[in-house]
C-alpha positions as CSV (number, residue, x, y, z in Angstrom):
1,M,53.3,111.3,193.8
2,L,51.7,114.3,192.2
3,E,50.7,114.6,188.6
4,P,53.0,117.3,186.9
5,Y,51.6,120.8,186.6
6,L,52.9,122.3,183.4
7,I,52.2,125.8,182.0
8,H,52.8,126.1,178.2
9,G,53.2,129.2,176.2
10,V,55.3,131.3,178.6
11,L,57.5,133.7,176.7
12,G,60.3,136.1,177.7
13,G,61.0,139.5,176.2
14,L,57.4,140.7,176.0
15,D,56.4,144.2,176.6
16,G,53.3,146.3,176.6
17,L,49.9,144.6,176.1
18,A,51.5,141.2,175.4
19,K,53.3,141.3,178.7
20,E,50.2,142.3,180.6
21,K,48.1,139.5,178.9
22,Q,50.8,137.0,179.8
23,Q,50.9,138.2,183.4
24,Q,47.1,137.8,183.6
25,F,47.4,134.3,182.2
26,L,50.1,133.4,184.7
27,N,48.1,134.9,187.6
28,E,45.2,132.7,186.7
29,K,47.6,129.7,186.6
30,V,48.9,130.6,190.1
31,K,45.3,130.6,191.4
32,D,44.6,127.3,189.7
33,F,47.7,125.7,191.2
34,E,46.9,127.1,194.7
35,S,43.4,125.6,194.4
36,R,44.9,122.3,193.3
37,L,47.2,122.3,196.4
38,M,44.4,123.2,198.7
39,N,42.4,120.3,197.4
40,I,45.3,117.9,197.0
41,N,43.3,114.9,198.3
42,E,40.8,115.2,195.5
43,G,43.5,115.0,192.7
44,P,44.4,112.0,190.7
45,I,46.5,109.3,192.3
46,I,49.5,108.1,190.4
47,P,50.3,104.7,191.7
48,F,53.8,103.4,192.0
49,N,55.5,100.3,193.4
50,R,56.7,100.3,197.0
51,E,59.9,98.9,198.2
52,E,58.3,95.7,199.4
53,D,57.3,95.0,195.7
54,F,60.9,94.3,194.8
55,N,63.3,91.4,195.3
56,D,66.7,91.8,196.8
57,D,68.1,92.1,193.3
58,K,65.7,95.1,192.6
59,T,63.5,93.1,190.2
60,L,59.8,93.3,190.6
61,K,58.3,90.4,192.5
62,P,56.0,88.1,190.4
63,Q,52.9,89.0,192.5
64,A,53.5,92.8,192.5
65,P,51.4,95.0,190.3
66,E,52.8,96.8,187.3
67,F,52.1,100.5,187.2
68,S,54.6,101.8,184.7
69,P,56.1,100.8,181.3
70,F,59.5,101.3,183.0
71,V,59.0,98.9,185.9
72,R,57.7,95.6,184.7
73,H,58.0,91.9,185.3
74,N,59.3,91.2,181.8
75,P,61.4,94.2,180.7
76,Y,61.3,93.0,177.1
77,K,57.5,93.0,176.9
78,W,55.3,96.0,177.0
79,D,51.6,96.4,176.2
80,A,50.7,100.1,175.9
81,D,47.0,99.3,176.3
82,S,47.6,97.9,179.8
83,F,48.5,101.4,181.3
């Protein structure tokens, strides 16, 4: 699973210098994203549970690790510091 790649501050309806500056900004982001894809094995790993971590009733097995506040052993308990 890849970490999301978001580009903030993109606006529509620009013209003139503002449009040119935004296009330069977006061109830099395209190069950055291409570099990220070319070096994908060096990026951060986002762990997630595999199918074998779940019981037949789709609950997390007791010995399975917790990687997310959304998939936990006890759905009523969550410690934000553990993630």
